[in-house]
MARTITI-719575 format. One record per residue: x, y, z negated of N, C-alpha, C in turn; residue number from 1; residue in three letters. Coordinates in nm, 3 decimals. Layout:
<rs>
R X Y Z X Y Z X Y Z NUM ala
...
</rs>
This chain:
<rs>
R 14.209 -8.957 -6.766 14.256 -8.833 -6.813 14.144 -8.748 -6.872 1 met
R 14.025 -8.759 -6.817 13.911 -8.678 -6.877 13.882 -8.730 -7.017 2 ala
R 13.898 -8.862 -7.047 13.888 -8.907 -7.188 13.990 -8.841 -7.283 3 glu
R 14.098 -8.820 -7.243 14.198 -8.754 -7.334 14.153 -8.608 -7.351 4 val
R 14.114 -8.548 -7.251 14.070 -8.408 -7.263 13.956 -8.403 -7.361 5 ser
R 13.863 -8.491 -7.340 13.738 -8.488 -7.430 13.781 -8.517 -7.575 6 glu
R 13.865 -8.608 -7.608 13.910 -8.646 -7.729 13.982 -8.526 -7.798 7 ala
R 14.066 -8.454 -7.719 14.141 -8.344 -7.766 14.034 -8.227 -7.809 8 arg
R 13.939 -8.219 -7.720 13.833 -8.112 -7.743 13.764 -8.131 -7.876 9 arg
R 13.736 -8.268 -7.888 13.661 -8.297 -8.023 13.750 -8.285 -8.146 10 gln
R 13.870 -8.327 -8.124 13.967 -8.298 -8.236 13.981 -8.146 -8.280 11 ser
R 14.001 -8.071 -8.172 14.004 -7.927 -8.199 13.888 -7.867 -8.268 12 leu
R 13.766 -7.914 -8.215 13.637 -7.863 -8.279 13.643 -7.904 -8.419 13 gln
R 13.684 -8.025 -8.449 13.676 -8.075 -8.600 13.765 -7.988 -8.679 14 ser
R 13.895 -7.963 -8.620 13.988 -7.879 -8.691 13.927 -7.751 -8.709 15 leu
R 13.863 -7.690 -8.610 13.806 -7.546 -8.621 13.691 -7.542 -8.738 16 glu
R 13.609 -7.653 -8.735 13.507 -7.656 -8.837 13.574 -7.669 -8.972 17 arg
R 13.671 -7.749 -8.983 13.737 -7.769 -9.121 13.798 -7.634 -9.176 18 gly
R 13.867 -7.557 -9.078 13.920 -7.434 -9.124 13.802 -7.330 -9.142 19 ile
R 13.701 -7.338 -9.070 13.580 -7.257 -9.102 13.525 -7.281 -9.252 20 ala
R 13.521 -7.395 -9.282 13.479 -7.444 -9.414 13.569 -7.376 -9.530 21 val
R 13.706 -7.398 -9.497 13.794 -7.327 -9.592 13.778 -7.175 -9.606 22 ile
R 13.755 -7.123 -9.490 13.752 -6.972 -9.490 13.625 -6.906 -9.551 23 gln
R 13.526 -6.990 -9.578 13.401 -6.931 -9.641 13.423 -6.908 -9.787 24 val
R 13.518 -6.971 -9.854 13.547 -6.949 -9.981 13.640 -6.819 -10.006 25 phe
R 13.597 -6.740 -10.093 13.664 -6.617 -10.124 13.664 -6.572 -10.269 26 ser
R 13.716 -6.457 -10.294 13.706 -6.401 -10.430 13.549 -6.375 -10.467 27 arg
R 13.474 -6.338 -10.366 13.328 -6.321 -10.394 13.251 -6.451 -10.403 28 glu
R 13.295 -6.549 -10.340 13.246 -6.689 -10.334 13.347 -6.795 -10.374 29 his
R 13.393 -6.793 -10.487 13.491 -6.898 -10.526 13.439 -7.043 -10.539 30 pro
R 13.316 -7.046 -10.556 13.248 -7.182 -10.553 13.120 -7.180 -10.475 31 ser
R 13.094 -7.282 -10.397 12.973 -7.285 -10.314 12.916 -7.415 -10.328 32 leu
R 12.776 -7.430 -10.293 12.714 -7.557 -10.277 12.724 -7.601 -10.131 33 thr
R 12.701 -7.721 -10.110 12.698 -7.785 -9.978 12.615 -7.701 -9.890 34 leu
R 12.490 -7.675 -9.938 12.398 -7.587 -9.849 12.443 -7.452 -9.813 35 ser
R 12.510 -7.393 -9.909 12.583 -7.256 -9.881 12.693 -7.266 -9.786 36 glu
R 12.772 -7.363 -9.787 12.879 -7.389 -9.700 12.827 -7.404 -9.558 37 val
R 12.721 -7.489 -9.552 12.657 -7.511 -9.417 12.594 -7.391 -9.360 38 ala
R 12.532 -7.319 -9.441 12.468 -7.193 -9.390 12.570 -7.089 -9.355 39 arg
R 12.681 -7.076 -9.437 12.777 -6.961 -9.401 12.864 -7.003 -9.281 40 leu
R 12.889 -7.134 -9.257 12.959 -7.171 -9.143 12.876 -7.203 -9.021 41 thr
R 12.743 -7.224 -9.024 12.670 -7.244 -8.912 12.672 -7.384 -8.868 42 gly
R 12.720 -7.483 -8.954 12.733 -7.615 -8.917 12.623 -7.700 -9.003 43 ile
R 12.601 -7.825 -8.962 12.492 -7.894 -9.035 12.539 -7.933 -9.170 44 thr
R 12.444 -7.960 -9.253 12.477 -8.013 -9.383 12.562 -8.143 -9.387 45 arg
R 12.533 -8.238 -9.291 12.590 -8.357 -9.278 12.740 -8.340 -9.236 46 ala
R 12.762 -8.248 -9.139 12.900 -8.214 -9.106 12.978 -8.151 -9.220 47 thr
R 12.918 -8.041 -9.285 12.974 -7.975 -9.390 13.019 -8.076 -9.513 48 ala
R 12.926 -8.168 -9.527 12.958 -8.265 -9.629 13.070 -8.351 -9.602 49 arg
R 13.072 -8.400 -9.477 13.201 -8.487 -9.438 13.332 -8.406 -9.440 50 arg
R 13.326 -8.280 -9.403 13.440 -8.191 -9.407 13.484 -8.171 -9.561 51 ile
R 13.383 -8.131 -9.640 13.416 -8.099 -9.781 13.466 -8.231 -9.844 52 leu
R 13.418 -8.355 -9.817 13.468 -8.480 -9.884 13.602 -8.509 -9.840 53 leu
R 13.632 -8.485 -9.703 13.770 -8.513 -9.651 13.864 -8.409 -9.719 54 thr
R 13.821 -8.271 -9.739 13.915 -8.183 -9.796 13.931 -8.222 -9.953 55 leu
R 13.833 -8.282 -10.011 13.847 -8.315 -10.155 13.937 -8.442 -10.161 56 glu
R 13.925 -8.530 -10.070 14.021 -8.653 -10.059 14.170 -8.604 -10.039 57 asp
R 14.192 -8.498 -9.965 14.324 -8.451 -9.936 14.370 -8.361 -10.045 58 leu
R 14.288 -8.328 -10.144 14.329 -8.238 -10.259 14.311 -8.091 -10.225 59 gly
R 14.235 -8.047 -10.130 14.222 -7.904 -10.100 14.101 -7.845 -10.163 60 his
R 14.006 -7.930 -10.197 13.871 -7.891 -10.244 13.844 -7.983 -10.376 61 val
R 13.777 -7.922 -10.477 13.730 -8.004 -10.583 13.588 -7.972 -10.595 62 arg
R 13.514 -8.065 -10.656 13.373 -8.044 -10.680 13.336 -8.090 -10.826 63 ser
R 13.237 -8.023 -10.883 13.184 -8.047 -11.019 13.042 -8.093 -11.017 64 asp
R 13.006 -8.169 -10.912 12.876 -8.210 -10.895 12.815 -8.135 -10.771 65 gly
R 12.760 -8.022 -10.799 12.694 -7.946 -10.688 12.784 -7.847 -10.620 66 arg
R 12.880 -7.786 -10.701 12.957 -7.672 -10.662 13.100 -7.726 -10.599 67 gln
R 13.144 -7.682 -10.505 13.280 -7.697 -10.436 13.358 -7.573 -10.450 68 phe
R 13.492 -7.591 -10.471 13.577 -7.471 -10.475 13.714 -7.520 -10.421 69 ser
R 13.790 -7.429 -10.379 13.931 -7.452 -10.324 14.012 -7.488 -10.453 70 leu
R 14.121 -7.580 -10.429 14.215 -7.601 -10.542 14.328 -7.509 -10.542 71 thr
</rs>
């Protein structure tokens, strides 16, 4: 049962981080670099990159090289 609880906690943490990435985009910051997303969310660049690439695969984010923006 402890494994299920741990898996759920990790899933929720991943979801929270994904939502945090989405929320850093705004009218003032319509496009951001990977480093900016990491800094603004307080997560590592590696985690921010994985989240941004996942969001891009799902069609919620687009990139033009260095800059990411919501679709």
